[in-house]
mmCIF file of the C-alpha atoms, coordinates in Angstrom:
data_MODEL
# 
_entry.id   MODEL 
# 
loop_
_atom_site.group_PDB 
_atom_site.id 
_atom_site.type_symbol 
_atom_site.label_atom_id 
_atom_site.label_alt_id 
_atom_site.label_comp_id 
_atom_site.label_asym_id 
_atom_site.label_entity_id 
_atom_site.label_seq_id 
_atom_site.pdbx_PDB_ins_code 
_atom_site.Cartn_x 
_atom_site.Cartn_y 
_atom_site.Cartn_z 
_atom_site.occupancy 
_atom_site.B_iso_or_equiv 
_atom_site.pdbx_formal_charge 
_atom_site.auth_seq_id 
_atom_site.auth_comp_id 
_atom_site.auth_asym_id 
_atom_site.auth_atom_id 
_atom_site.pdbx_PDB_model_num 
ATOM 1   C CA . MET A 1 1   ? -78.806 -99.474  116.135 1.00 0.00 ? 1   MET A CA 1 
ATOM 2   C CA . ALA A 1 2   ? -76.024 -99.962  114.492 1.00 0.00 ? 2   ALA A CA 1 
ATOM 3   C CA . ARG A 1 3   ? -75.570 -96.872  112.670 1.00 0.00 ? 3   ARG A CA 1 
ATOM 4   C CA . THR A 1 4   ? -76.190 -94.921  115.589 1.00 0.00 ? 4   THR A CA 1 
ATOM 5   C CA . SER A 1 5   ? -73.764 -96.163  117.444 1.00 0.00 ? 5   SER A CA 1 
ATOM 6   C CA . LEU A 1 6   ? -71.140 -95.680  114.783 1.00 0.00 ? 6   LEU A CA 1 
ATOM 7   C CA . GLN A 1 7   ? -72.009 -92.017  114.656 1.00 0.00 ? 7   GLN A CA 1 
ATOM 8   C CA . TRP A 1 8   ? -71.567 -91.546  118.111 1.00 0.00 ? 8   TRP A CA 1 
ATOM 9   C CA . LEU A 1 9   ? -67.901 -93.198  118.324 1.00 0.00 ? 9   LEU A CA 1 
ATOM 10  C CA . ILE A 1 10  ? -67.198 -91.219  115.084 1.00 0.00 ? 10  ILE A CA 1 
ATOM 11  C CA . LEU A 1 11  ? -67.947 -88.176  116.988 1.00 0.00 ? 11  LEU A CA 1 
ATOM 12  C CA . LEU A 1 12  ? -66.356 -89.122  120.292 1.00 0.00 ? 12  LEU A CA 1 
ATOM 13  C CA . THR A 1 13  ? -62.979 -89.885  118.435 1.00 0.00 ? 13  THR A CA 1 
ATOM 14  C CA . SER A 1 14  ? -63.290 -86.225  116.507 1.00 0.00 ? 14  SER A CA 1 
ATOM 15  C CA . LEU A 1 15  ? -63.464 -84.625  120.017 1.00 0.00 ? 15  LEU A CA 1 
ATOM 16  C CA . LEU A 1 16  ? -60.436 -86.494  121.361 1.00 0.00 ? 16  LEU A CA 1 
ATOM 17  C CA . THR A 1 17  ? -58.397 -85.834  118.492 1.00 0.00 ? 17  THR A CA 1 
ATOM 18  C CA . SER A 1 18  ? -59.375 -82.189  117.804 1.00 0.00 ? 18  SER A CA 1 
ATOM 19  C CA . THR A 1 19  ? -56.457 -80.128  118.513 1.00 0.00 ? 19  THR A CA 1 
ATOM 20  C CA . THR A 1 20  ? -56.242 -77.112  121.910 1.00 0.00 ? 20  THR A CA 1 
ATOM 21  C CA . ASN A 1 21  ? -56.853 -73.854  121.187 1.00 0.00 ? 21  ASN A CA 1 
ATOM 22  C CA . GLN A 1 22  ? -53.772 -72.410  121.865 1.00 0.00 ? 22  GLN A CA 1 
ATOM 23  C CA . ALA A 1 23  ? -52.383 -69.039  123.146 1.00 0.00 ? 23  ALA A CA 1 
ATOM 24  C CA . SER A 1 24  ? -48.972 -66.920  122.924 1.00 0.00 ? 24  SER A CA 1 
ATOM 25  C CA . LEU A 1 25  ? -47.574 -65.198  125.435 1.00 0.00 ? 25  LEU A CA 1 
ATOM 26  C CA . THR A 1 26  ? -46.173 -61.632  124.747 1.00 0.00 ? 26  THR A CA 1 
ATOM 27  C CA . VAL A 1 27  ? -44.016 -59.139  126.360 1.00 0.00 ? 27  VAL A CA 1 
ATOM 28  C CA . SER A 1 28  ? -43.833 -55.564  126.672 1.00 0.00 ? 28  SER A CA 1 
ATOM 29  C CA . PRO A 1 29  ? -41.228 -54.441  126.346 1.00 0.00 ? 29  PRO A CA 1 
ATOM 30  C CA . SER A 1 30  ? -39.316 -56.874  124.231 1.00 0.00 ? 30  SER A CA 1 
ATOM 31  C CA . SER A 1 31  ? -36.328 -58.072  126.374 1.00 0.00 ? 31  SER A CA 1 
ATOM 32  C CA . SER A 1 32  ? -35.465 -61.206  127.988 1.00 0.00 ? 32  SER A CA 1 
ATOM 33  C CA . GLN A 1 33  ? -33.497 -58.759  131.052 1.00 0.00 ? 33  GLN A CA 1 
ATOM 34  C CA . MET A 1 34  ? -35.019 -55.666  132.664 1.00 0.00 ? 34  MET A CA 1 
ATOM 35  C CA . PHE A 1 35  ? -33.793 -53.461  135.106 1.00 0.00 ? 35  PHE A CA 1 
ATOM 36  C CA . GLU A 1 36  ? -34.645 -53.327  138.667 1.00 0.00 ? 36  GLU A CA 1 
ATOM 37  C CA . GLY A 1 37  ? -37.380 -50.797  139.205 1.00 0.00 ? 37  GLY A CA 1 
ATOM 38  C CA . GLN A 1 38  ? -38.897 -51.456  135.523 1.00 0.00 ? 38  GLN A CA 1 
ATOM 39  C CA . SER A 1 39  ? -42.544 -51.852  134.355 1.00 0.00 ? 39  SER A CA 1 
ATOM 40  C CA . VAL A 1 40  ? -43.733 -54.717  132.250 1.00 0.00 ? 40  VAL A CA 1 
ATOM 41  C CA . SER A 1 41  ? -46.540 -55.770  130.529 1.00 0.00 ? 41  SER A CA 1 
ATOM 42  C CA . LEU A 1 42  ? -47.267 -59.620  129.775 1.00 0.00 ? 42  LEU A CA 1 
ATOM 43  C CA . SER A 1 43  ? -50.165 -60.750  127.689 1.00 0.00 ? 43  SER A CA 1 
ATOM 44  C CA . CYS A 1 44  ? -51.961 -64.072  126.687 1.00 0.00 ? 44  CYS A CA 1 
ATOM 45  C CA . GLU A 1 45  ? -52.718 -63.438  122.985 1.00 0.00 ? 45  GLU A CA 1 
ATOM 46  C CA . GLU A 1 46  ? -55.440 -66.389  122.610 1.00 0.00 ? 46  GLU A CA 1 
ATOM 47  C CA . ASP A 1 47  ? -57.593 -68.042  119.857 1.00 0.00 ? 47  ASP A CA 1 
ATOM 48  C CA . ASP A 1 48  ? -60.390 -69.025  122.117 1.00 0.00 ? 48  ASP A CA 1 
ATOM 49  C CA . SER A 1 49  ? -61.304 -66.647  125.154 1.00 0.00 ? 49  SER A CA 1 
ATOM 50  C CA . SER A 1 50  ? -63.492 -69.544  126.538 1.00 0.00 ? 50  SER A CA 1 
ATOM 51  C CA . ALA A 1 51  ? -60.641 -71.873  127.080 1.00 0.00 ? 51  ALA A CA 1 
ATOM 52  C CA . GLY A 1 52  ? -59.722 -69.709  130.331 1.00 0.00 ? 52  GLY A CA 1 
ATOM 53  C CA . TRP A 1 53  ? -55.796 -68.432  129.630 1.00 0.00 ? 53  TRP A CA 1 
ATOM 54  C CA . THR A 1 54  ? -54.021 -67.589  132.902 1.00 0.00 ? 54  THR A CA 1 
ATOM 55  C CA . LEU A 1 55  ? -50.646 -66.252  133.183 1.00 0.00 ? 55  LEU A CA 1 
ATOM 56  C CA . ARG A 1 56  ? -48.527 -68.048  135.785 1.00 0.00 ? 56  ARG A CA 1 
ATOM 57  C CA . ARG A 1 57  ? -44.780 -67.801  136.393 1.00 0.00 ? 57  ARG A CA 1 
ATOM 58  C CA . ASN A 1 58  ? -42.011 -69.632  138.508 1.00 0.00 ? 58  ASN A CA 1 
ATOM 59  C CA . THR A 1 59  ? -38.988 -68.418  140.260 1.00 0.00 ? 59  THR A CA 1 
ATOM 60  C CA . THR A 1 60  ? -36.699 -68.743  143.016 1.00 0.00 ? 60  THR A CA 1 
ATOM 61  C CA . ARG A 1 61  ? -39.406 -67.982  145.952 1.00 0.00 ? 61  ARG A CA 1 
ATOM 62  C CA . GLU A 1 62  ? -42.671 -69.432  144.045 1.00 0.00 ? 62  GLU A CA 1 
ATOM 63  C CA . THR A 1 63  ? -44.060 -71.801  141.937 1.00 0.00 ? 63  THR A CA 1 
ATOM 64  C CA . ARG A 1 64  ? -47.027 -71.954  139.596 1.00 0.00 ? 64  ARG A CA 1 
ATOM 65  C CA . THR A 1 65  ? -48.428 -68.877  140.461 1.00 0.00 ? 65  THR A CA 1 
ATOM 66  C CA . GLN A 1 66  ? -51.115 -66.471  138.959 1.00 0.00 ? 66  GLN A CA 1 
ATOM 67  C CA . CYS A 1 67  ? -51.512 -63.395  138.139 1.00 0.00 ? 67  CYS A CA 1 
ATOM 68  C CA . GLY A 1 68  ? -52.755 -60.716  140.426 1.00 0.00 ? 68  GLY A CA 1 
ATOM 69  C CA . VAL A 1 69  ? -52.106 -63.090  143.415 1.00 0.00 ? 69  VAL A CA 1 
ATOM 70  C CA . ASP A 1 70  ? -49.673 -60.345  145.265 1.00 0.00 ? 70  ASP A CA 1 
ATOM 71  C CA . TRP A 1 71  ? -47.469 -59.773  142.395 1.00 0.00 ? 71  TRP A CA 1 
ATOM 72  C CA . ALA A 1 72  ? -49.287 -58.044  139.739 1.00 0.00 ? 72  ALA A CA 1 
ATOM 73  C CA . THR A 1 73  ? -52.349 -56.521  138.428 1.00 0.00 ? 73  THR A CA 1 
ATOM 74  C CA . THR A 1 74  ? -55.048 -57.510  135.652 1.00 0.00 ? 74  THR A CA 1 
ATOM 75  C CA . ALA A 1 75  ? -56.472 -55.708  132.803 1.00 0.00 ? 75  ALA A CA 1 
ATOM 76  C CA . GLY A 1 76  ? -58.283 -57.620  130.524 1.00 0.00 ? 76  GLY A CA 1 
ATOM 77  C CA . SER A 1 77  ? -56.031 -60.511  129.003 1.00 0.00 ? 77  SER A CA 1 
ATOM 78  C CA . SER A 1 78  ? -52.839 -58.243  130.505 1.00 0.00 ? 78  SER A CA 1 
ATOM 79  C CA . CYS A 1 79  ? -50.856 -58.996  133.601 1.00 0.00 ? 79  CYS A CA 1 
ATOM 80  C CA . ASN A 1 80  ? -48.559 -55.641  134.754 1.00 0.00 ? 80  ASN A CA 1 
ATOM 81  C CA . ILE A 1 81  ? -45.755 -55.582  136.998 1.00 0.00 ? 81  ILE A CA 1 
ATOM 82  C CA . SER A 1 82  ? -44.968 -51.533  138.150 1.00 0.00 ? 82  SER A CA 1 
ATOM 83  C CA . TYR A 1 83  ? -42.047 -52.565  140.012 1.00 0.00 ? 83  TYR A CA 1 
ATOM 84  C CA . MET A 1 84  ? -39.888 -55.425  138.686 1.00 0.00 ? 84  MET A CA 1 
ATOM 85  C CA . ASP A 1 85  ? -37.580 -56.843  141.061 1.00 0.00 ? 85  ASP A CA 1 
ATOM 86  C CA . PRO A 1 86  ? -34.689 -58.912  140.971 1.00 0.00 ? 86  PRO A CA 1 
ATOM 87  C CA . LEU A 1 87  ? -36.483 -61.695  142.943 1.00 0.00 ? 87  LEU A CA 1 
ATOM 88  C CA . GLU A 1 88  ? -39.165 -61.240  139.950 1.00 0.00 ? 88  GLU A CA 1 
ATOM 89  C CA . SER A 1 89  ? -36.731 -63.556  137.519 1.00 0.00 ? 89  SER A CA 1 
ATOM 90  C CA . GLY A 1 90  ? -38.014 -66.337  136.460 1.00 0.00 ? 90  GLY A CA 1 
ATOM 91  C CA . VAL A 1 91  ? -39.630 -68.035  134.087 1.00 0.00 ? 91  VAL A CA 1 
ATOM 92  C CA . TYR A 1 92  ? -43.599 -66.782  132.814 1.00 0.00 ? 92  TYR A CA 1 
ATOM 93  C CA . TRP A 1 93  ? -46.266 -69.007  130.334 1.00 0.00 ? 93  TRP A CA 1 
ATOM 94  C CA . CYS A 1 94  ? -50.012 -69.143  129.574 1.00 0.00 ? 94  CYS A CA 1 
ATOM 95  C CA . GLU A 1 95  ? -52.173 -72.104  131.245 1.00 0.00 ? 95  GLU A CA 1 
ATOM 96  C CA . SER A 1 96  ? -55.654 -72.890  130.031 1.00 0.00 ? 96  SER A CA 1 
ATOM 97  C CA . ARG A 1 97  ? -57.744 -74.214  132.837 1.00 0.00 ? 97  ARG A CA 1 
ATOM 98  C CA . GLU A 1 98  ? -57.086 -77.952  131.213 1.00 0.00 ? 98  GLU A CA 1 
ATOM 99  C CA . GLY A 1 99  ? -53.447 -77.297  131.700 1.00 0.00 ? 99  GLY A CA 1 
ATOM 100 C CA . ALA A 1 100 ? -52.697 -76.804  128.381 1.00 0.00 ? 100 ALA A CA 1 
ATOM 101 C CA . THR A 1 101 ? -49.708 -74.212  128.222 1.00 0.00 ? 101 THR A CA 1 
ATOM 102 C CA . SER A 1 102 ? -48.155 -71.550  125.632 1.00 0.00 ? 102 SER A CA 1 
ATOM 103 C CA . ASN A 1 103 ? -44.442 -70.737  124.749 1.00 0.00 ? 103 ASN A CA 1 
ATOM 104 C CA . SER A 1 104 ? -42.592 -69.845  127.925 1.00 0.00 ? 104 SER A CA 1 
ATOM 105 C CA . ILE A 1 105 ? -40.326 -66.407  128.209 1.00 0.00 ? 105 ILE A CA 1 
ATOM 106 C CA . ASN A 1 106 ? -37.475 -66.333  130.596 1.00 0.00 ? 106 ASN A CA 1 
ATOM 107 C CA . ILE A 1 107 ? -36.775 -62.971  132.306 1.00 0.00 ? 107 ILE A CA 1 
ATOM 108 C CA . THR A 1 108 ? -33.939 -61.668  134.612 1.00 0.00 ? 108 THR A CA 1 
ATOM 109 C CA . VAL A 1 109 ? -33.978 -58.753  136.087 1.00 0.00 ? 109 VAL A CA 1 
ATOM 110 C CA . THR A 1 110 ? -30.747 -57.277  137.684 1.00 0.00 ? 110 THR A CA 1 
ATOM 111 C CA . GLY A 1 111 ? -29.979 -54.182  140.035 1.00 0.00 ? 111 GLY A CA 1 
ATOM 112 C CA . GLY A 1 112 ? -27.022 -53.702  138.016 1.00 0.00 ? 112 GLY A CA 1 
ATOM 113 C CA . PRO A 1 113 ? -26.405 -50.956  135.676 1.00 0.00 ? 113 PRO A CA 1 
ATOM 114 C CA . VAL A 1 114 ? -25.725 -53.143  132.424 1.00 0.00 ? 114 VAL A CA 1 
ATOM 115 C CA . ILE A 1 115 ? -28.382 -55.516  130.530 1.00 0.00 ? 115 ILE A CA 1 
ATOM 116 C CA . LEU A 1 116 ? -28.287 -57.234  126.781 1.00 0.00 ? 116 LEU A CA 1 
ATOM 117 C CA . GLN A 1 117 ? -31.643 -56.742  125.218 1.00 0.00 ? 117 GLN A CA 1 
ATOM 118 C CA . SER A 1 118 ? -32.138 -59.908  123.283 1.00 0.00 ? 118 SER A CA 1 
ATOM 119 C CA . PRO A 1 119 ? -35.212 -61.301  121.863 1.00 0.00 ? 119 PRO A CA 1 
ATOM 120 C CA . VAL A 1 120 ? -37.472 -62.718  124.525 1.00 0.00 ? 120 VAL A CA 1 
ATOM 121 C CA . LEU A 1 121 ? -38.958 -65.483  121.325 1.00 0.00 ? 121 LEU A CA 1 
ATOM 122 C CA . PRO A 1 122 ? -36.645 -67.438  119.239 1.00 0.00 ? 122 PRO A CA 1 
ATOM 123 C CA . VAL A 1 123 ? -35.567 -66.406  115.599 1.00 0.00 ? 123 VAL A CA 1 
ATOM 124 C CA . MET A 1 124 ? -35.728 -67.996  113.219 1.00 0.00 ? 124 MET A CA 1 
ATOM 125 C CA . GLU A 1 125 ? -33.675 -69.438  110.661 1.00 0.00 ? 125 GLU A CA 1 
ATOM 126 C CA . GLY A 1 126 ? -32.439 -66.579  107.804 1.00 0.00 ? 126 GLY A CA 1 
ATOM 127 C CA . GLU A 1 127 ? -33.373 -63.592  110.025 1.00 0.00 ? 127 GLU A CA 1 
ATOM 128 C CA . ASP A 1 128 ? -30.942 -60.871  111.545 1.00 0.00 ? 128 ASP A CA 1 
ATOM 129 C CA . LEU A 1 129 ? -30.438 -60.908  115.408 1.00 0.00 ? 129 LEU A CA 1 
ATOM 130 C CA . THR A 1 130 ? -29.791 -57.604  117.053 1.00 0.00 ? 130 THR A CA 1 
ATOM 131 C CA . LEU A 1 131 ? -28.436 -57.332  120.652 1.00 0.00 ? 131 LEU A CA 1 
ATOM 132 C CA . THR A 1 132 ? -28.351 -54.430  122.048 1.00 0.00 ? 132 THR A CA 1 
ATOM 133 C CA . CYS A 1 133 ? -25.763 -53.536  125.309 1.00 0.00 ? 133 CYS A CA 1 
ATOM 134 C CA . LYS A 1 134 ? -28.402 -50.653  127.375 1.00 0.00 ? 134 LYS A CA 1 
ATOM 135 C CA . THR A 1 135 ? -26.893 -48.532  130.389 1.00 0.00 ? 135 THR A CA 1 
ATOM 136 C CA . LYS A 1 136 ? -29.164 -47.182  133.361 1.00 0.00 ? 136 LYS A CA 1 
ATOM 137 C CA . THR A 1 137 ? -27.271 -44.038  132.201 1.00 0.00 ? 137 THR A CA 1 
ATOM 138 C CA . PRO A 1 138 ? -26.580 -42.701  128.792 1.00 0.00 ? 138 PRO A CA 1 
ATOM 139 C CA . SER A 1 139 ? -23.445 -43.957  128.111 1.00 0.00 ? 139 SER A CA 1 
ATOM 140 C CA . ASN A 1 140 ? -21.339 -43.929  124.650 1.00 0.00 ? 140 ASN A CA 1 
ATOM 141 C CA . LEU A 1 141 ? -18.447 -46.242  125.441 1.00 0.00 ? 141 LEU A CA 1 
ATOM 142 C CA . PRO A 1 142 ? -18.161 -48.932  123.515 1.00 0.00 ? 142 PRO A CA 1 
ATOM 143 C CA . ALA A 1 143 ? -19.890 -52.606  124.024 1.00 0.00 ? 143 ALA A CA 1 
ATOM 144 C CA . GLY A 1 144 ? -17.992 -56.174  123.788 1.00 0.00 ? 144 GLY A CA 1 
ATOM 145 C CA . PHE A 1 145 ? -20.186 -58.825  122.841 1.00 0.00 ? 145 PHE A CA 1 
ATOM 146 C CA . TYR A 1 146 ? -19.663 -62.685  123.817 1.00 0.00 ? 146 TYR A CA 1 
ATOM 147 C CA . LYS A 1 147 ? -21.074 -66.022  123.054 1.00 0.00 ? 147 LYS A CA 1 
ATOM 148 C CA . ASP A 1 148 ? -20.574 -68.475  125.073 1.00 0.00 ? 148 ASP A CA 1 
ATOM 149 C CA . GLY A 1 149 ? -17.590 -67.278  126.628 1.00 0.00 ? 149 GLY A CA 1 
ATOM 150 C CA . VAL A 1 150 ? -15.757 -66.128  123.808 1.00 0.00 ? 150 VAL A CA 1 
ATOM 151 C CA . PHE A 1 151 ? -15.653 -62.754  122.775 1.00 0.00 ? 151 PHE A CA 1 
ATOM 152 C CA . ILE A 1 152 ? -17.437 -62.066  118.876 1.00 0.00 ? 152 ILE A CA 1 
ATOM 153 C CA . GLY A 1 153 ? -17.003 -58.168  118.975 1.00 0.00 ? 153 GLY A CA 1 
ATOM 154 C CA . ASN A 1 154 ? -16.728 -55.292  119.869 1.00 0.00 ? 154 ASN A CA 1 
ATOM 155 C CA . GLU A 1 155 ? -19.959 -52.046  118.828 1.00 0.00 ? 155 GLU A CA 1 
ATOM 156 C CA . HIS A 1 156 ? -19.223 -48.372  119.857 1.00 0.00 ? 156 HIS A CA 1 
ATOM 157 C CA . GLU A 1 157 ? -22.846 -47.776  119.625 1.00 0.00 ? 157 GLU A CA 1 
ATOM 158 C CA . GLY A 1 158 ? -23.646 -50.948  121.250 1.00 0.00 ? 158 GLY A CA 1 
ATOM 159 C CA . HIS A 1 159 ? -25.809 -52.921  118.811 1.00 0.00 ? 159 HIS A CA 1 
ATOM 160 C CA . MET A 1 160 ? -24.759 -55.503  117.071 1.00 0.00 ? 160 MET A CA 1 
ATOM 161 C CA . THR A 1 161 ? -26.748 -57.318  114.487 1.00 0.00 ? 161 THR A CA 1 
ATOM 162 C CA . ILE A 1 162 ? -25.903 -61.215  113.238 1.00 0.00 ? 162 ILE A CA 1 
ATOM 163 C CA . HIS A 1 163 ? -26.978 -61.488  109.681 1.00 0.00 ? 163 HIS A CA 1 
ATOM 164 C CA . HIS A 1 164 ? -29.250 -64.162  108.522 1.00 0.00 ? 164 HIS A CA 1 
ATOM 165 C CA . VAL A 1 165 ? -28.766 -66.760  111.664 1.00 0.00 ? 165 VAL A CA 1 
ATOM 166 C CA . SER A 1 166 ? -27.895 -70.158  111.613 1.00 0.00 ? 166 SER A CA 1 
ATOM 167 C CA . ARG A 1 167 ? -28.894 -72.984  114.227 1.00 0.00 ? 167 ARG A CA 1 
ATOM 168 C CA . SER A 1 168 ? -25.206 -72.172  114.772 1.00 0.00 ? 168 SER A CA 1 
ATOM 169 C CA . ASP A 1 169 ? -25.979 -68.963  116.410 1.00 0.00 ? 169 ASP A CA 1 
ATOM 170 C CA . GLU A 1 170 ? -27.514 -70.079  119.031 1.00 0.00 ? 170 GLU A CA 1 
ATOM 171 C CA . GLY A 1 171 ? -26.183 -69.569  122.696 1.00 0.00 ? 171 GLY A CA 1 
ATOM 172 C CA . LEU A 1 172 ? -25.661 -67.888  125.695 1.00 0.00 ? 172 LEU A CA 1 
ATOM 173 C CA . TYR A 1 173 ? -24.985 -64.593  125.118 1.00 0.00 ? 173 TYR A CA 1 
ATOM 174 C CA . LYS A 1 174 ? -23.863 -61.376  127.376 1.00 0.00 ? 174 LYS A CA 1 
ATOM 175 C CA . CYS A 1 175 ? -22.416 -57.765  127.049 1.00 0.00 ? 175 CYS A CA 1 
ATOM 176 C CA . LEU A 1 176 ? -19.513 -55.847  128.997 1.00 0.00 ? 176 LEU A CA 1 
ATOM 177 C CA . ILE A 1 177 ? -19.008 -52.065  129.111 1.00 0.00 ? 177 ILE A CA 1 
ATOM 178 C CA . SER A 1 178 ? -15.386 -51.056  128.925 1.00 0.00 ? 178 SER A CA 1 
ATOM 179 C CA . SER A 1 179 ? -14.604 -54.390  129.388 1.00 0.00 ? 179 SER A CA 1 
ATOM 180 C CA . VAL A 1 180 ? -15.253 -53.774  133.543 1.00 0.00 ? 180 VAL A CA 1 
ATOM 181 C CA . VAL A 1 181 ? -19.587 -53.895  133.910 1.00 0.00 ? 181 VAL A CA 1 
ATOM 182 C CA . GLU A 1 182 ? -21.290 -56.881  132.323 1.00 0.00 ? 182 GLU A CA 1 
ATOM 183 C CA . SER A 1 183 ? -24.889 -57.734  132.163 1.00 0.00 ? 183 SER A CA 1 
ATOM 184 C CA . PRO A 1 184 ? -26.393 -60.975  133.260 1.00 0.00 ? 184 PRO A CA 1 
ATOM 185 C CA . PRO A 1 185 ? -26.530 -63.770  130.326 1.00 0.00 ? 185 PRO A CA 1 
ATOM 186 C CA . SER A 1 186 ? -29.439 -64.795  128.100 1.00 0.00 ? 186 SER A CA 1 
ATOM 187 C CA . TRP A 1 187 ? -30.461 -67.498  126.103 1.00 0.00 ? 187 TRP A CA 1 
ATOM 188 C CA . VAL A 1 188 ? -30.915 -67.212  122.295 1.00 0.00 ? 188 VAL A CA 1 
ATOM 189 C CA . SER A 1 189 ? -32.828 -69.495  120.692 1.00 0.00 ? 189 SER A CA 1 
ATOM 190 C CA . VAL A 1 190 ? -32.996 -70.442  116.410 1.00 0.00 ? 190 VAL A CA 1 
ATOM 191 C CA . THR A 1 191 ? -35.806 -72.469  115.359 1.00 0.00 ? 191 THR A CA 1 
ATOM 192 C CA . GLU A 1 192 ? -35.477 -74.065  111.874 1.00 0.00 ? 192 GLU A CA 1 
ATOM 193 C CA . LYS A 1 193 ? -37.022 -72.256  108.760 1.00 0.00 ? 193 LYS A CA 1 
ATOM 194 C CA . PRO A 1 194 ? -40.306 -74.219  108.085 1.00 0.00 ? 194 PRO A CA 1 
ATOM 195 C CA . LYS A 1 195 ? -39.888 -76.179  104.358 1.00 0.00 ? 195 LYS A CA 1 
ATOM 196 C CA . THR A 1 196 ? -41.896 -74.655  101.704 1.00 0.00 ? 196 THR A CA 1 
ATOM 197 C CA . THR A 1 197 ? -43.774 -77.019  98.988  1.00 0.00 ? 197 THR A CA 1 
ATOM 198 C CA . ARG A 1 198 ? -42.711 -76.655  95.922  1.00 0.00 ? 198 ARG A CA 1 
ATOM 199 C CA . PRO A 1 199 ? -45.581 -76.167  93.455  1.00 0.00 ? 199 PRO A CA 1 
ATOM 200 C CA . PRO A 1 200 ? -46.603 -78.684  90.854  1.00 0.00 ? 200 PRO A CA 1 
ATOM 201 C CA . THR A 1 201 ? -44.775 -78.360  87.574  1.00 0.00 ? 201 THR A CA 1 
ATOM 202 C CA . SER A 1 202 ? -46.957 -78.685  84.798  1.00 0.00 ? 202 SER A CA 1 
ATOM 203 C CA . ALA A 1 203 ? -47.114 -81.707  82.687  1.00 0.00 ? 203 ALA A CA 1 
ATOM 204 C CA . ALA A 1 204 ? -44.572 -81.964  79.351  1.00 0.00 ? 204 ALA A CA 1 
ATOM 205 C CA . PRO A 1 205 ? -45.813 -82.805  76.265  1.00 0.00 ? 205 PRO A CA 1 
ATOM 206 C CA . PRO A 1 206 ? -45.389 -85.688  74.944  1.00 0.00 ? 206 PRO A CA 1 
ATOM 207 C CA . PRO A 1 207 ? -42.311 -86.912  72.371  1.00 0.00 ? 207 PRO A CA 1 
ATOM 208 C CA . ALA A 1 208 ? -43.233 -86.967  69.032  1.00 0.00 ? 208 ALA A CA 1 
ATOM 209 C CA . SER A 1 209 ? -42.646 -90.986  69.251  1.00 0.00 ? 209 SER A CA 1 
ATOM 210 C CA . ASP A 1 210 ? -45.640 -91.223  71.481  1.00 0.00 ? 210 ASP A CA 1 
ATOM 211 C CA . LEU A 1 211 ? -48.272 -88.770  68.882  1.00 0.00 ? 211 LEU A CA 1 
ATOM 212 C CA . LEU A 1 212 ? -46.858 -90.539  66.094  1.00 0.00 ? 212 LEU A CA 1 
ATOM 213 C CA . HIS A 1 213 ? -47.919 -93.750  68.091  1.00 0.00 ? 213 HIS A CA 1 
ATOM 214 C CA . LEU A 1 214 ? -50.809 -92.495  69.053  1.00 0.00 ? 214 LEU A CA 1 
ATOM 215 C CA . VAL A 1 215 ? -51.929 -91.763  65.383  1.00 0.00 ? 215 VAL A CA 1 
ATOM 216 C CA . PHE A 1 216 ? -51.155 -94.861  64.110  1.00 0.00 ? 216 PHE A CA 1 
ATOM 217 C CA . ARG A 1 217 ? -53.444 -96.402  66.655  1.00 0.00 ? 217 ARG A CA 1 
ATOM 218 C CA . LEU A 1 218 ? -56.202 -94.066  65.607  1.00 0.00 ? 218 LEU A CA 1 
ATOM 219 C CA . VAL A 1 219 ? -55.175 -95.472  61.866  1.00 0.00 ? 219 VAL A CA 1 
ATOM 220 C CA . VAL A 1 220 ? -55.585 -99.135  62.280  1.00 0.00 ? 220 VAL A CA 1 
ATOM 221 C CA . HIS A 1 221 ? -58.678 -98.502  64.104  1.00 0.00 ? 221 HIS A CA 1 
ATOM 222 C CA . LEU A 1 222 ? -60.569 -96.672  61.616  1.00 0.00 ? 222 LEU A CA 1 
ATOM 223 C CA . VAL A 1 223 ? -59.651 -99.358  58.920  1.00 0.00 ? 223 VAL A CA 1 
ATOM 224 C CA . VAL A 1 224 ? -60.605 -102.188 60.913  1.00 0.00 ? 224 VAL A CA 1 
ATOM 225 C CA . PHE A 1 225 ? -63.660 -100.677 62.445  1.00 0.00 ? 225 PHE A CA 1 
ATOM 226 C CA . CYS A 1 226 ? -65.282 -97.809  60.273  1.00 0.00 ? 226 CYS A CA 1 
ATOM 227 C CA . PRO A 1 227 ? -63.966 -98.898  56.694  1.00 0.00 ? 227 PRO A CA 1 
ATOM 228 C CA . ASP A 1 228 ? -66.846 -96.658  54.863  1.00 0.00 ? 228 ASP A CA 1 
ATOM 229 C CA . THR A 1 229 ? -64.897 -93.878  57.004  1.00 0.00 ? 229 THR A CA 1 
ATOM 230 C CA . ILE A 1 230 ? -61.896 -94.358  55.554  1.00 0.00 ? 230 ILE A CA 1 
ATOM 231 C CA . SER A 1 231 ? -63.586 -94.587  51.501  1.00 0.00 ? 231 SER A CA 1 
ATOM 232 C CA . THR A 1 232 ? -65.141 -91.410  51.816  1.00 0.00 ? 232 THR A CA 1 
ATOM 233 C CA . ILE A 1 233 ? -62.379 -89.869  53.337  1.00 0.00 ? 233 ILE A CA 1 
ATOM 234 C CA . MET A 1 234 ? -60.768 -91.083  50.108  1.00 0.00 ? 234 MET A CA 1 
ATOM 235 C CA . VAL A 1 235 ? -63.172 -90.067  47.662  1.00 0.00 ? 235 VAL A CA 1 
ATOM 236 C CA . SER A 1 236 ? -63.116 -86.754  49.424  1.00 0.00 ? 236 SER A CA 1 
ATOM 237 C CA . LEU A 1 237 ? -59.775 -85.671  48.767  1.00 0.00 ? 237 LEU A CA 1 
ATOM 238 C CA . TYR A 1 238 ? -59.617 -87.642  45.400  1.00 0.00 ? 238 TYR A CA 1 
# 
């Protein structure tokens, strides 16, 4: 009886301490800013479909509303919005029936003529960060880029790449076209690079002094405990 109770206790503990299946939220096109009227598709990529992950959002006019309730259509695990409105700006995430949540994505929708295309997910340390200043109508005008309100560079092609980012590159970015029309700001996060474990090094050979000591102990052992073996070896050598 006691053994059975212990087995149940171990099973219950393992269930309580087991990790919850996770989901990650992806968005296509992959940009944290979008033009009004643009279409977008968001997907909950699930480890386990039985967890019942659904897409939810918080905006200025609604809280925790589910995909398919007046503002989107569902297609499998995807949630499609055919016309993005500035009121669609907000925080989007996936949520399971048990209340577990995925990563969240901030989306800004603007009726203006300029957006800053930046990664919707955090950039890992050491990777490159690409920023694109995009206009509704094709333009060859130069774009200026700012971080936390400070000018960081001017690019004629509208693209800026920051190589090998570090945590100091995390911040609020925006761009300006011809120093007149600017995009909304977007926060770019930088995550710490995971530390790699060094493979175990092979054992170094023992020093010569240790080898001599081992040979000496072996000879002493043979002399004391196996004198016949020593005599036989000596006669053979002679």
